[in-house]
C-alpha positions as CSV (number, residue, x, y, z in Angstrom):
1,M,0.0,0.0,0.0
2,R,1.4,3.4,-1.0
3,V,0.4,7.0,-0.4
4,T,0.9,9.6,-3.2
5,R,-0.2,13.1,-4.1
6,A,-2.2,14.0,-7.2
7,L,-0.1,14.0,-10.4
8,R,-1.2,17.5,-11.4
9,K,-3.6,20.3,-10.6
10,L,-7.1,20.1,-11.8
11,R,-7.8,22.0,-15.0
12,G,-10.2,24.8,-14.2
13,S,-11.9,24.3,-10.8
14,I,-13.2,26.7,-8.2
15,H,-13.1,27.0,-4.4
16,P,-16.6,27.6,-3.0
17,Q,-17.3,27.7,0.8
18,Y,-17.6,24.1,1.9
19,F,-19.4,24.2,5.2
20,K,-18.5,20.5,5.8
21,G,-17.8,21.2,9.5
22,L,-21.5,21.1,10.2
23,T,-21.4,17.3,9.9
24,S,-17.9,16.0,9.1
25,D,-17.3,14.9,12.7
26,R,-20.8,13.5,13.2
27,N,-21.0,9.7,13.3
28,I,-23.5,8.0,11.0
29,V,-26.8,7.5,12.9
30,E,-29.7,5.2,12.0
31,M,-33.1,6.7,12.1
32,P,-36.3,4.9,13.3
33,L,-38.6,3.6,10.6
34,P,-40.9,6.2,9.2
35,E,-44.6,5.3,8.8
36,K,-44.5,5.3,5.0
37,L,-41.9,4.9,2.3
38,Y,-42.2,6.2,-1.2
39,L,-40.1,4.0,-3.5
40,S,-39.5,5.4,-7.0
41,M,-38.9,2.9,-9.8
42,A,-36.4,5.3,-11.4
43,Q,-33.6,5.3,-8.9
44,H,-30.9,4.6,-11.5
45,L,-29.8,5.6,-15.0
46,G,-31.7,3.6,-17.7
47,A,-35.1,2.1,-17.8
48,P,-37.2,2.4,-14.6
49,A,-37.9,-0.9,-12.8
50,K,-41.2,-2.6,-13.3
51,P,-43.3,-3.2,-10.1
52,I,-44.2,-6.9,-9.5
53,V,-46.4,-6.2,-6.5
54,A,-49.9,-4.9,-6.3
55,K,-51.9,-2.7,-4.0
56,G,-52.7,-4.6,-0.8
57,D,-49.8,-6.9,-1.0
58,T,-47.7,-7.6,2.1
59,V,-44.0,-7.6,1.6
60,T,-41.0,-8.6,3.6
61,R,-37.8,-6.6,4.1
62,G,-35.3,-7.4,1.3
63,Q,-38.0,-8.8,-1.0
64,C,-37.8,-7.7,-4.7
65,I,-40.8,-5.5,-5.4
66,A,-39.8,-4.4,-8.9
67,E,-37.8,-6.1,-11.6
68,S,-35.2,-4.6,-13.9
69,A,-36.5,-3.6,-17.3
70,G,-33.4,-4.4,-19.3
71,F,-29.7,-4.7,-19.1
72,I,-29.3,-1.0,-18.2
73,S,-31.7,-1.2,-15.3
74,V,-31.8,-2.6,-11.7
75,P,-34.5,-4.1,-9.5
76,V,-35.9,-2.4,-6.4
77,H,-36.3,-4.2,-3.0
78,A,-38.4,-3.5,0.0
79,P,-36.3,-1.7,2.6
80,V,-38.6,-2.9,5.4
81,S,-41.6,-5.2,5.9
82,G,-45.0,-3.7,5.4
83,K,-48.0,-3.3,3.1
84,V,-48.3,-1.8,-0.4
85,I,-51.0,0.8,0.0
86,D,-50.7,2.3,-3.5
87,I,-48.8,2.3,-6.8
88,D,-48.9,5.7,-8.6
89,T,-46.7,8.0,-10.7
90,A,-44.8,10.8,-9.0
91,P,-41.8,13.1,-9.6
92,T,-38.3,11.9,-8.7
93,P,-35.7,14.3,-7.1
94,S,-34.6,15.1,-10.7
95,G,-38.1,16.2,-11.6
96,T,-39.0,13.4,-14.0
97,M,-42.1,11.4,-13.5
98,A,-41.8,7.7,-12.7
99,P,-43.9,4.9,-11.2
100,R,-43.8,4.7,-7.4
101,V,-44.7,2.1,-4.8
102,I,-46.0,3.5,-1.5
103,L,-45.3,1.2,1.4
104,E,-46.8,1.3,4.9
105,T,-44.1,0.1,7.2
106,D,-44.5,-2.6,9.8
107,P,-41.9,-2.1,12.6
108,E,-43.1,-5.3,14.4
109,N,-42.2,-7.5,11.5
110,T,-38.4,-8.1,11.7
111,E,-38.3,-10.9,9.1
112,T,-35.7,-10.3,6.4
113,V,-35.3,-11.9,2.9
114,T,-31.6,-12.2,1.9
115,M,-29.7,-13.9,-0.9
116,P,-27.3,-16.7,0.0
117,P,-23.9,-15.1,1.2
118,M,-20.9,-15.9,-1.0
119,P,-18.0,-16.4,1.4
120,D,-16.2,-18.3,-1.4
121,W,-16.7,-15.5,-3.9
122,N,-13.1,-15.6,-5.1
123,E,-13.6,-19.2,-6.2
124,R,-16.8,-18.5,-8.3
125,P,-17.1,-17.3,-11.9
126,Q,-17.0,-13.6,-12.3
127,E,-20.3,-13.8,-14.2
128,E,-22.0,-15.2,-11.1
129,L,-20.8,-12.2,-9.0
130,L,-22.0,-9.8,-11.7
131,K,-25.4,-11.5,-11.6
132,R,-25.6,-11.1,-7.8
133,I,-24.7,-7.4,-8.0
134,A,-27.5,-6.9,-10.6
135,E,-30.0,-8.9,-8.5
136,A,-29.1,-6.8,-5.4
137,G,-30.1,-3.6,-7.3
138,V,-26.7,-2.0,-6.9
139,A,-26.4,1.3,-8.8
140,G,-23.9,4.1,-8.6
141,M,-24.4,6.0,-5.3
142,G,-22.3,9.1,-6.2
143,G,-25.1,10.8,-8.2
144,A,-25.5,9.4,-11.7
145,G,-26.9,6.0,-10.6
146,F,-25.4,4.0,-13.4
147,P,-26.1,0.2,-12.9
148,T,-23.0,-1.2,-11.3
149,H,-23.1,-4.6,-13.0
150,V,-23.0,-2.8,-16.4
151,K,-20.0,-0.7,-15.4
152,L,-18.2,-3.9,-14.3
153,S,-18.9,-5.6,-17.6
154,P,-16.7,-3.7,-20.1
155,P,-16.6,-5.0,-23.7
156,S,-13.7,-7.4,-24.6
157,D,-12.0,-4.7,-26.7
158,K,-11.9,-2.3,-23.7
159,P,-9.8,-4.1,-21.1
160,I,-9.6,-2.5,-17.6
161,N,-6.2,-2.2,-15.8
162,T,-7.0,0.4,-13.2
163,I,-9.7,0.9,-10.6
164,I,-10.3,4.3,-9.0
165,I,-12.3,4.5,-5.8
166,N,-13.9,8.0,-5.6
167,G,-13.7,9.3,-2.0
168,A,-13.2,12.9,-3.0
169,E,-16.7,14.1,-2.1
170,C,-15.8,17.6,-3.4
171,E,-19.4,19.1,-3.2
172,P,-19.9,21.6,-0.4
173,Y,-21.8,20.5,2.7
174,L,-21.8,16.7,1.9
175,T,-19.9,14.3,4.3
176,A,-21.7,11.0,3.8
177,D,-18.8,9.4,1.9
178,H,-16.3,10.9,4.4
179,R,-18.1,9.2,7.3
180,L,-18.4,5.9,5.4
181,M,-14.6,5.8,4.9
182,V,-14.0,6.6,8.5
183,E,-16.5,4.1,9.9
184,Q,-16.6,1.4,7.2
185,G,-13.1,1.2,5.8
186,K,-12.9,-2.6,6.1
187,G,-16.2,-3.1,4.1
188,I,-14.9,-0.7,1.4
189,A,-11.7,-2.7,1.2
190,D,-13.7,-5.9,0.8
191,G,-15.6,-4.3,-2.1
192,I,-12.3,-3.3,-3.7
193,R,-11.1,-6.9,-3.5
194,I,-14.3,-8.1,-5.2
195,M,-14.1,-5.5,-8.0
196,C,-10.4,-6.4,-8.6
197,Y,-11.4,-10.1,-8.9
198,I,-14.3,-9.4,-11.3
199,L,-12.2,-7.2,-13.6
200,N,-8.9,-9.1,-13.1
201,V,-7.2,-5.8,-12.1
202,K,-4.3,-5.4,-9.7
203,T,-3.9,-1.6,-9.6
204,V,-6.2,0.5,-7.4
205,F,-6.2,4.2,-6.5
206,V,-8.4,5.5,-3.6
207,A,-8.8,9.2,-4.3
208,I,-9.5,11.4,-1.2
209,E,-9.3,15.2,-0.8
210,D,-6.8,16.5,1.8
211,N,-9.6,18.1,3.9
212,K,-10.4,14.5,5.1
213,P,-7.3,13.4,7.1
214,E,-9.3,11.0,9.3
215,A,-10.6,9.2,6.2
216,I,-7.2,9.1,4.6
217,K,-5.7,7.4,7.7
218,T,-8.6,4.9,8.0
219,M,-8.4,3.9,4.3
220,Q,-4.6,3.5,4.6
221,D,-5.1,1.1,7.4
222,A,-7.9,-0.8,5.6
223,L,-5.8,-1.2,2.4
224,E,-2.7,-2.4,4.2
225,N,-3.2,-6.1,3.7
226,L,-4.8,-6.3,0.2
227,E,-2.9,-9.4,-1.0
228,G,-1.9,-9.3,-4.7
229,I,-3.3,-5.8,-5.2
230,D,-1.2,-2.6,-5.8
231,A,-3.3,-0.2,-3.7
232,T,-2.5,3.5,-3.5
233,V,-4.2,6.2,-1.4
234,C,-4.0,9.3,-3.7
235,I,-4.3,12.6,-1.7
236,L,-5.9,15.3,-3.7
237,P,-5.9,19.1,-3.0
238,T,-9.3,20.4,-2.0
239,E,-10.8,21.7,-5.2
240,Y,-14.1,21.4,-7.0
241,P,-15.1,19.4,-9.1
242,Q,-12.5,16.7,-8.9
243,G,-15.0,14.1,-7.8
244,A,-16.0,13.9,-11.5
245,E,-14.8,10.7,-13.2
246,K,-12.7,12.2,-16.1
247,Q,-11.0,14.7,-13.8
248,Q,-10.2,12.1,-11.2
249,I,-8.7,9.8,-13.8
250,A,-6.5,12.6,-15.1
251,I,-5.1,13.7,-11.7
252,T,-4.5,10.2,-10.4
253,T,-3.2,8.4,-13.4
254,G,-2.3,11.1,-15.9
255,R,-4.6,9.6,-18.6
256,E,-7.0,11.8,-20.6
257,V,-10.5,10.4,-21.5
258,P,-11.1,11.5,-25.1
259,S,-14.0,13.8,-26.0
260,G,-17.1,11.8,-26.1
261,G,-15.3,8.9,-24.5
262,L,-15.7,6.9,-21.4
263,P,-13.3,5.9,-18.6
264,M,-13.0,2.4,-20.1
265,D,-11.5,4.0,-23.2
266,V,-8.3,4.6,-21.1
267,G,-8.5,1.3,-19.1
268,C,-10.2,2.7,-16.0
269,V,-13.3,2.1,-13.9
270,V,-14.4,4.7,-11.3
271,E,-16.7,3.8,-8.4
272,N,-18.0,5.8,-5.5
273,V,-17.1,4.5,-2.0
274,G,-20.7,3.9,-1.1
275,T,-21.2,1.8,-4.2
276,V,-18.1,-0.3,-3.3
277,L,-19.5,-1.0,0.1
278,A,-22.9,-2.0,-1.4
279,I,-21.0,-4.5,-3.7
280,A,-19.4,-6.0,-0.6
281,D,-22.8,-6.3,1.2
282,A,-24.4,-7.9,-1.8
283,I,-21.7,-10.5,-2.3
284,K,-20.5,-11.3,1.2
285,K,-23.8,-10.9,3.1
286,G,-26.5,-11.3,0.4
287,I,-28.0,-7.9,1.3
288,P,-29.7,-5.9,-1.5
289,L,-29.3,-2.1,-1.7
290,T,-32.2,-0.8,0.4
291,Q,-30.7,1.9,2.5
292,R,-28.0,4.6,2.3
293,V,-26.3,7.3,4.2
294,T,-27.5,10.9,3.5
295,T,-26.0,14.1,4.8
296,V,-28.9,16.2,6.2
297,T,-27.5,19.6,6.7
298,G,-27.8,23.4,6.5
299,H,-27.4,26.2,9.1
300,I,-31.1,26.1,9.9
301,V,-31.2,22.3,10.5
302,K,-31.3,22.0,14.3
303,N,-29.1,18.9,14.4
304,P,-27.3,18.3,11.1
305,Q,-26.3,14.7,10.8
306,N,-25.2,11.8,8.5
307,V,-28.3,9.7,8.5
308,L,-28.6,6.0,7.6
309,A,-32.2,5.7,6.4
310,P,-34.3,3.3,4.3
311,I,-34.5,4.4,0.6
312,G,-37.9,6.0,0.1
313,T,-37.8,8.1,3.2
314,T,-39.3,11.6,2.6
315,Y,-37.1,14.6,3.1
316,A,-39.6,15.8,5.7
317,D,-39.0,12.7,7.8
318,L,-35.2,13.2,7.5
319,V,-35.5,16.8,8.6
320,S,-37.8,15.9,11.5
321,F,-35.3,13.2,12.7
322,C,-32.6,15.9,12.7
323,G,-34.7,18.1,15.0
324,G,-36.5,20.2,12.5
325,L,-35.6,23.7,11.3
326,T,-34.8,26.8,13.3
327,A,-36.1,29.1,10.5
328,P,-38.2,28.8,7.4
329,A,-36.6,27.1,4.5
330,A,-36.0,29.2,1.4
331,K,-34.5,26.5,-0.7
332,V,-34.2,22.7,-0.5
333,I,-31.5,20.9,-2.5
334,S,-31.3,17.2,-3.2
335,G,-27.6,16.5,-3.3
336,G,-25.0,19.2,-3.0
337,P,-25.5,22.9,-3.9
338,M,-23.3,22.8,-7.0
339,M,-24.8,19.8,-8.9
340,G,-27.8,19.0,-6.8
341,M,-31.4,19.7,-7.8
342,A,-33.7,22.2,-6.1
343,Q,-36.9,20.6,-4.8
344,P,-40.4,22.0,-4.7
345,S,-41.1,20.6,-1.2
346,L,-39.9,18.2,1.5
347,A,-42.5,15.6,0.3
348,I,-39.9,14.2,-2.2
349,A,-38.3,10.9,-1.1
350,T,-34.8,9.6,-1.1
351,T,-33.4,7.3,-3.8
352,K,-30.2,5.2,-4.1
353,T,-28.4,8.4,-5.4
354,T,-29.5,10.8,-2.6
355,S,-26.1,11.7,-1.1
356,G,-27.3,14.8,0.7
357,L,-30.2,17.1,1.6
358,V,-29.2,20.8,2.0
359,V,-31.7,23.2,3.5
360,L,-31.0,26.9,3.1
361,E,-32.5,29.9,4.7
362,E,-33.4,33.1,2.9
363,S,-30.2,34.9,3.7
364,R,-28.2,32.2,1.9
365,V,-30.3,32.2,-1.3
366,H,-29.4,34.7,-3.9
367,I,-32.1,35.7,-6.5
368,Y,-30.2,36.9,-9.5
369,Q,-31.0,38.8,-12.7
370,A,-29.1,37.5,-15.8
371,M,-27.2,40.1,-17.8
372,P,-25.4,40.1,-21.1
373,C,-21.9,38.5,-21.3
374,I,-19.1,41.0,-20.8
375,G,-16.5,38.7,-22.4
376,C,-14.3,38.4,-19.2
377,G,-13.4,34.8,-19.9
378,R,-13.8,33.6,-16.3
379,C,-16.1,30.8,-17.3
380,L,-13.5,29.5,-19.7
381,E,-10.8,29.6,-17.0
382,A,-13.1,27.8,-14.5
383,C,-14.3,25.0,-16.9
384,P,-12.6,21.7,-16.0
385,M,-13.5,20.3,-19.5
386,N,-11.7,23.2,-21.4
387,L,-15.0,24.3,-23.1
388,V,-16.1,27.9,-23.9
389,P,-19.3,28.1,-21.9
390,A,-20.2,31.7,-23.0
391,A,-20.2,30.8,-26.7
392,I,-22.2,27.6,-26.1
393,S,-24.7,29.5,-24.0
394,Y,-25.3,32.1,-26.7
395,A,-25.8,29.2,-29.3
396,V,-28.4,27.6,-27.0
397,E,-30.2,30.9,-26.4
398,G,-30.4,31.4,-30.2
399,G,-31.7,27.8,-30.7
400,D,-28.6,26.9,-32.7
401,Y,-28.1,23.4,-31.3
402,D,-25.8,22.4,-34.2
403,R,-23.5,25.2,-33.2
404,A,-23.7,24.1,-29.5
405,E,-22.9,20.5,-30.5
406,S,-19.9,21.6,-32.6
407,L,-18.6,23.4,-29.5
408,N,-18.7,20.1,-27.6
409,I,-21.6,20.8,-25.3
410,L,-22.0,17.1,-24.7
411,D,-18.6,17.0,-23.0
412,C,-20.1,19.3,-20.3
413,I,-20.2,17.5,-16.9
414,E,-22.8,20.1,-15.5
415,C,-20.5,20.9,-12.6
416,G,-21.8,24.6,-12.5
417,C,-18.3,26.1,-12.2
418,C,-19.0,28.5,-15.1
419,A,-22.3,29.8,-13.6
420,F,-20.6,30.1,-10.2
421,V,-17.9,32.5,-11.4
422,C,-19.9,34.5,-14.0
423,P,-20.1,38.2,-12.9
424,S,-23.1,38.6,-15.2
425,S,-25.1,35.9,-13.4
426,R,-25.8,34.1,-16.7
427,P,-27.5,30.7,-16.3
428,L,-24.8,28.9,-18.2
429,V,-25.1,25.4,-16.8
430,Q,-28.9,25.7,-16.9
431,H,-28.7,26.4,-20.6
432,F,-26.5,23.3,-21.1
433,K,-28.8,21.0,-19.0
434,L,-31.8,22.1,-21.2
435,A,-30.0,21.7,-24.5
436,K,-28.1,18.4,-24.0
437,P,-31.2,16.1,-24.0
438,K,-32.5,17.8,-27.1
439,I,-29.2,17.2,-28.9
440,I,-29.0,13.6,-27.8
441,L,-32.6,13.0,-28.9
442,K,-31.8,14.5,-32.3
443,R,-28.8,12.2,-32.6
444,R,-30.9,9.2,-31.8
445,Q,-33.6,10.2,-34.3
446,A,-31.0,10.6,-37.0
447,A,-29.5,7.2,-36.2
448,D,-33.0,5.6,-36.3
449,A,-33.8,7.3,-39.6
450,K,-30.5,6.0,-41.0
451,G,-31.2,2.5,-39.8
452,A,-34.7,2.6,-41.3
453,K,-33.3,3.4,-44.7
């Protein structure tokens, strides 16, 4: 096991106020069961899961209640025992509509359905482990929610030689991953061993920002005896947004993912620490992904904490568990303030990707009026993808999506650095978020039309 520093400084980047001190020293606490859980079928990238239960059904903790709808999809399991009281359609934290199962919890029923543990996992075929990870409903817990079994199944012409474990957690306020590393280092190390076996990889980097010394020490100790694996804890300077995959690959390995490319194009797989722990639980304990740690924070949250809660818990129940609010909420953000999504209310429920809940009071919310670009170039300097955000923004405003595409808008990682530094308060990243789906749809329609011919 080695300890190194980042190979180079992150291109672009910003230094917002982090406010991690609100929860960084708070141990993970498990909240009591809420009366109801609201389980979205779209908790991952890809096709939403299909419910296989009906209104009135009684379910047991760990039972599969929705099956995957394809290869890029994962099932959903009951986090607790209870009764299905409704199946409807409701908005997810991202604002899209998706089917939802509403479960009335039964705290008296402690029965649990698990899959057979695999203590001999390193003697089994890799395909069997991938099947288990898929059946356990494991999806990326860092934000995107990409099905994990898909990420660990690269095509034969894209061999993987390096695994990067993302413990950067560069978003302001969030400390869930930090606490997982401090408190669950051994479990994360087990997940690393399993990933190395599946991908036949011996080189691993665990990337952690230098504002997390306790996590760095814990992971050093946990990785000390990984037999046959060349493990390195890579200490990164505290900068945003180096938790992004392409940036983390560049600063830990020196490799550049090409425009339009994926980490596997340079022989890498990147996984969030929470996802790695979920892999270990699925393989070694037979436990599906039904709960996660969420940082509930903000200066008006009475008792900010890192909360282990069943997936499907409403934001209102999370805030109530943390003592409520000391002042009215002006803004509620699912995730961090840079890449998270503002929510219309606290009635929205957590999913597998809910890393944080940030509640802001009026004095911390800035209502801005966008003004014309003054050509200062700050957005260009801040962009970690080396794009020209101002030019792309004007193309989008004018409806010239071909121009925006030619300026590589699809390479945008939606980190928000450009909008953060813009003195004219232009909604740059918001323009990109609106335009990218339209450009992708146009590409698909063109491909379909070509295929039809």
